[in-house]
Structures are given as structure tokens and as C-alpha cells.
N, C-alpha and C positions, 0 to 999 in steps of 0.2 A: 784380645785376639779374635775371639768369636765374633765380636761386633764388627770388626774391620772386614772380615770375610763376608758378613751379611750385607754390608754396604756395597761391596764390590759386586755381589750377585744381583742386587737391586738395580745398579747402574747398567749391568749387562742386559737385564730384562727390558729396561726402558729404551735402550738403544736398539734392541731387537724389535720392539713394538713400533718405533719410529720408522725403522727400515721397512717394515711390512706395510705401514700406512702409505709411505712414499711410493712403494712399489705398486700399490693399488690405485692411488689417486693421481699419481704423476702422469700416466698416459692419458687419463681423462682430461686433466687440465691442459695438456699440450694439444689434445684434439679440439677442445673448446676454443683455445686461442687461434688455432689454424682456421676453424670455421668462422670465427668473428673476423679474422683477417680476410677470409674469402668473400664475406658478404658486406664488408665495409665499402663506402663510396658516398657520392653526393646524394642528399635526400631527393625524393621525387618532387617535382614542382606541384604547388597547390592547384586544386581544381577551382575554377571560377566560371561563372555564367556570363556570356558575352552577348550583346545585341548590336544592332546596326542603327545608326541615326536614320531618321525619316525626313524626306522633303515633302512639305505640305504647302498648300495654298492657304495663306492666312489673311484674314481681314481683322485689323485692329478694332476693338470694341470698347466703349465706355459703359460702365454699369451704374445704374441709378436705382433708387428705391421709389416705387410708385404704388398706385392703388387702382382698383377697378371702379368704374363709374357707369351707371346706366345711361344709355344714349337718350332715353326719354323717361321722365318721371311725371306722373299725373296724380293730383289729389282729387279724389272723387267726392263731389259735393252735390247736394240737391239744389235745383233751381226753383223749386216750389215748396210750399208749406204743406205738411201732412203727416199722417202717422205711417210708419213703416209696416206694411202688411206682410212682406215675406222677403227673406234673404236667399238668393239663388246661387250661392257659391259657398265653398268651404275655405277656411283660412289657408292661405298659401297655395291656392290652385293656380294653374296656368289658364289664363282666359284669353279668348279671341276678341278682336275688335268687334263691337256691336253686341257682345254677349250680355244678357240681362243679369244685373247684379242685385239691385234693390227694386222693390215694387211697393209704391205707396197706395193707400186706400183710394181707389178711383172714384168712389161714389160722390164725394163733394164736387169733384171736377165735372162729372157728368151732369149734376144738378145745375151747375153754372152754365153749362153748354145749353141745356134745355131752356133755362130762363132766357138766355140771350137770343135763342132762336124764336121763342115766343114773343119777346119784345120786338124782334125784327119783323115778325109777321104782322104784329099790330101796326107798326110804323109803315109797313108796306100797304096795308089797307088804307091808312090815312093818306098816304102818298097818292094812291089811286083816286081817292075822293078829291084831293086837291087838284089833281090833273084834270078831272072831269069838270070841277068848278072853273078852272082856268079856261078850258075849252068853251064853256057857256058864256063866260064873261067876254071872251074875244069875239064871239058871235054877236053878243049884245052891244059891244063897243062899236062895231061897224054900223049898227042901227042907231047908235046914240042913246041906248037905254041905260048904260052904266057910265060912270065917270072914269077918267084916266087913272085916278087914284085907286079906285076899286080894282081895276085891271092889274095895276102894279102889285097890289097886295095879294091878289090871287097867284100871280107869278112867284112872288116871294114865298108864299105858303107852300107851293108845289116844290120849289127848290129846297126849302128847309126840310120837308118831310123826306125827300130823296136823300139828302145828306145824313139825316138821322137814321134812315134805314141802312145806308151803307156803313155807318158807324156801328150799328147793332150787329151787322154781319161780321165786321172786323172784330168786334168784341167776342162773338161766338168762335171765330177762328183762333183768337188768343186763348180762350178757355180750352179749345181742342189741343192747342200746343201745350198748355199746362197738363192736360191729360197724358200727352206723350212724355212730358218731362217726369210724370209720376212713375214711369218705367225708366229707371236709371241704368244705363248700359255702359260697357267698357269703351272708353274713347280710343284706346290703343290695345295692342296685344302684348301680353307679358305676364309676370307673376304678381298676383294680388296679395296684399297683406291681410291682416286680420280685420274683421268687421268691427269698427269702433262703435257702431250703433246697431242694435238688433231689432227683432220684431217688437212692436208695441211702442217704440220710442217716437216722440213727436219731433219732427224735423223743422227747423226754422221757426221755433216757437217765439224767440225774442227778436226776430228780424235778421239774425246772423245766419251764416251758412256753415253749419258744423261739418267737420271732416268725417266722412263715412268710411273711407278706405284709401289705400295708396296702391298704385300700380306702377311697376318699373318694367321697362322693356328689357329683354334678355338677348336678343339677336338683331343686329350686332351689339357689341358692348365696347365702351371706351376704356382706354388705358391712359391714365394721367400720371405725369411725373414732372419733376422740376430739375432744371439744370442751372449751374452757376453761371455768372456773367462771363468769367474767363473761358469756360467751355463754349459758350455761345459765340464769343468773338473768334475762337479758334475754328469753329464750324463755319463761320462766315468766310474766313480766309480760305479754308479748304474749298468751299463752294465757288468762291471767286476764282481761285486757281484752276479748278476743274472747268468752269465756264470759259476761261481764257484759252484753255487747251482745246476745247471742243469747237469754239467759234473763232474765225479769223478776225484780225484787227479791222475795225470799221474804217472806211475812208475818211480822210480829214479834208474839210473844205466846205464851201457853200453848197455844193451838190451832194453832200454826204447824206445818206439815208438815215432817218431817225432810228435810234437804238430800239431794239425790240423790247416789249414790256417784260419785266421780270416775272418768271412763272411763280405762282403761289406755292405754298408748302404742300397743298393738296395735289397740285399738278406734278410736283417732283416725285411723288410716290416713293418716299424714303421708307425702307423696310426696317423693322426692328424685331427683336425676339424678347420674350418675357417668360417668366416661370412663377408658379405659386411656391409657397414655402415648402410644400410637400413634394414638389417635382424634382426629378433628377435632370440636371442640365437645363436647357431652355427650349422646351418642346413647342411652345406657342409662338405664332408669328402674327404680325399686323403691319399696318401702314400708318405713318404719321400724317395727320390731316389738318392739324391746327396748332398754332403757337400764339400765345398772348401777344398783344401789341406793345407791351412795355415791360421793363424789368421792375420787379418789386424793390423799391429803394430800401425797405427795412430789412430784407433778407438777402438782397443781391442775387435773386434767382428769377427765372422766368418759367412759366408753366407750359409744358408741351403735352399734346394729346394725340393719341393714336386710336385706331379703330380696328377691330378684329371680329371674325365670325364666332358665334357661340350657339350653333345650331343644337348642340347636345345639352346646353343649359348647365354645364358643369362650372362655368365661371360665374361667380356671384358678386354682384356689386358691393363695394366696400372692402373686398379682400385686398390684402397687401401682396404686392408682386415685386419681383426683381426684373429690371429692364436692361437690355443690352442694345446699344445703338452702334451700328457700324461706322467707323471713322476712316476715311481714306480709301484708296484703291486696294484690291487684292495684290499680294506679293508672295513669292516663294521664300520659305524659311526652313532651316534645319531644326528639328526637334529631337530631344532625347528624354528618357525617363528622368524625372526630377530626383529619384532616389540614386541615380548614378553620378550626381554632381557632388563633389567634395569641396571643402573650403580650407584655405590656408591663410589665416589672418584676413586680409581684405581681398584675397584672390580666390577665384573659383576655377576648378579644373576638373578634367575627366582623366580616367586611366584608360589608355589606348593600347591594344595588343597588336604588335606588328606581325609581319609574315613569319618571323622566327619565334613567335609566341613570347616575345619579350615585352614587358610593360614599360610604357613611357607616359609622361605627363603632358597633357594638352590644356593650356589655359584658355578660358572662355569668358565671355560676358553674358550672363544669364538675362533672359528676357521674360516675357509674360508667361505665367503658368496657365496651361490649358485645362479644360474640364476633365480630361481623362488622365491627368497626372503627368503629362509630358510638358516640357518647358522649352521655349524658344531659346536657342543659343547662337551666339556669334563669336567668331574667333577673336581672341585678345591679341594685342600687339606683341610682336616678338616670336610668334609661331613660325616655324620654318615652312610649313605648307598648310593649306586649308584642310579642314575636316570634311570628309565626304560621306555619302550614304553607303559606301562600300567598306568603310573602316569599321573595326570592331572595338567596341567600348565595353568595359566591365560594368555589369549592372547588378550582379549579386556576388557576394564573396569579396567585397572591396577590402575588408580587414585582413584578408589573407594575401593580398597582392602587394608587392614592393616594386618601386620604380627601378628599372634596369635589371630586374630579375625575371626569369622565365616563369610561365604559368601553363597550366593545362586548360585551354579554353573549351567550354561546352556551349555550342550554339543552342539558343533557346528561342521559343516563339515570342512574339511581341508581348502577349499578356503575361507569359512566365517571366520575362525579363523586367517587367514593371509591376511591382506589387500594387501600386495605386490603380493600375488598369484592371486588376483582378477584383478590386473592391467596388469600382464604379464603371458603368458602361462607357464606351467611347462616345464622345460627343463631337459633332461636326463643328468646326471652328469658323465656318463661313456661313452666313445666312442664305438660305435658299430663297427661291421666289416667294414673295409674301402671298398669303392667301387673300383671295378677293374678299373685301370687307363691306364695300358700299352696296347698298341695295337700291 
């Protein structure tokens, strides 16, 4: 009986405790539900960065690998035999045309000159004596005192001594020329290499002409590269079409004027751009001035050469370069950041934000990637309207945008909308007027 009463009292205490908890927490739970109901609704549209396509003047270019080559290369050799007395340059110096490089011992050459002059003086004295003898014999011949044979011998002796005297003078001049050759000067201006022979060495000891040094010209400098046979044929067709547009059709018939001569590659003044491996973009310019006269049958390529200024001397012969040659005429094209282009299997597309900030898909045909990270785009078939430079495309936050859903667009500067533009400077896509190269 006592146990039963104890159980009833425990149940009453539990019920009372539950009632107290419900009375305290019940209003709080109801208030929380009302607050959640008050704040519930559609989520805020995601924020994305948008930019606008750009219209640029584009010139299509082909890129090739090439190398720098000195316009002039001279091997410095001695024309005479002798010992090197002094070297007048340091290895790697820039030298001017006519600057003294090597000097041979001049004393042997001076001795030869003195001996030749002495021999010429002796022959001159004999010539004078022969001329006096000839004058006496002529006078005696008129009187019949000498025979005709003696007179002719006197004339021959006079002519012989005169000839020997002139030969001795020429010998002296040759030795004087050898003395000049003993001073070896730079035939061109440029950078000289190391001296292969130094003071004390005997030059031309065995009759050979040993190499003393090498000089390469630095300004202007040549840019050589090779193009394949198909590219050459394509360029020829482009030039033929351009010439046909620029000149009218020639008259046909007997009175037709002869066709004008084809201008040479130098006269066309075709511009190109090139860059060293350490350059950003293609900062250097030049003019194509030569092409080989035949295609190499083993490689199917032909060598093309350009010329460019190098007054600063920063371009070194033998360096590898990247060359871009303009192909065709300039045209207007629409470009967008390459990072804004998405792919769906074989299709490429952009996400466009309309006036209501709703995202739509725009299919494109991607073109060439430019140096600053922008890519040429063309509309794909099936688009309702063309893409213009006033449209807004999503450039950043592409993963947060969904087609047919609204977004919160944030206008950005061009460099902010294109991560590639922040990493590399903008490069001009059309070659400017080429620098004067020919001197």
C-alpha cells in the first residue's frame, strides 16, 4: 500500500516537471518558428564578375623558329710573314673599321725597302750612263764612226737599264705595301673575338695564312628562319590576290602593254616581328629582304631572311628567336578573355548576362589565342543574335552561375576580368611600321 502511494507521488512530480518545461520553452519555440517563417524566401543570386567583349583590328600571323645571323663576318688573317709585335685590342671589344688590331715587327720590311731603293739608285746610274753612251753613238753614227750594230746595242742597253730601274722602283713599292700590311686593321666595324695568336708568334711560317681573329658586324643584324613549302604556296596565292586587287586587268591584244616586272622581296618591304627567348611578346621589328631561290628537297623548306637595326648591340648573332610574319589584310574581330570560355563536349560557349541579370548560354567558335590572354571568337550557328561589345559576359565566378537563373553582376576592369592579362602585359596584335634597317 505504501509502495503504491509512492509511485503515484512520483508520477505527479514528473507531470508537474514536464508542465513547467513546456511552459518555459513553448513560447520560445513558437517565436523561433515565427522568426524563421518571417525570414524564409528565395536565396540571394550569386555574385559574378562580368566584362564586355572587345572589338580589335587583327592581323593573322604565322610563327616560326629562327636565329640571328651577323650581316657581315670577317676572318682576320695576315697578308705577310712576320712576328707579331703587339696586339692592340682586348678580346670581345667593339672595333671600328680601320682600327689597328695586330702589328708585326716592321724592321724586316724596312730593310727590304731600303735594299730595293738602293738597287733602284744603282740601276738609275747605269741607265744614265747608257743614255749618254747612246747619245754619243748617235752623233758618231752620223759621221760614220760607229756601225749600225753598235748603235742598236746602245739603244737596247739604255732601254734595258730603264726597265730594270722601273722594276726596282716597283719592288720598293711592293715592300712598302708589305710594311703597311704589317699593321693589320679591322676591315669592318663590329665585335671582335679573342686573339688566336698573341705577341711573339710567327705568322705565315709555313706559307699558310693562320686565323688571327674573327669580327662580326652588329648593326644591322639578320634574322633567318625557314618556312615550309605549303606556307610558301599559300603566301604566293595571297600576294597574287593582293596584286590583282591593286592593279586593273591588263588589256588583251596586240597593242597590250607589257606586264610590269615583279617587285623583288626587298622592294615589297614585308614587315615581321620577332622575340628572344627572354622577351615578353614580340617587341622587335624588321623587314624581310631575301628568300632563297629554291626549296630544299630534303626538308621541304625554304630559308627566309630579314634585317633589323641593332644599334644597342643587345642582339647577338647565333641567338634563337621566335618570328611572327603577318598573313593577309587587317580585319575587325571580337575578342574575349580565354578564361571566360567554357566547353561542353565538342561545343564552346560563353555565359551572357541579359538586361534582367539572367544567365544565358551563347555558343561560339574559338579562334586564335592572343598574347594578352584574349581569344578571337566567332558566333556559332544557331544563335538567335550576334554577340556585341555591349553585351556582358561572365569572366569570374563561372562555377556559381547557372543558365536561366539570375545573378548579381559586378562590372570589372579589363585586367580584373581576365586573369591572364594580370600575369602578362597586353601585346599589340598588329605589327606597326617596321624600323628602318638598311644602311
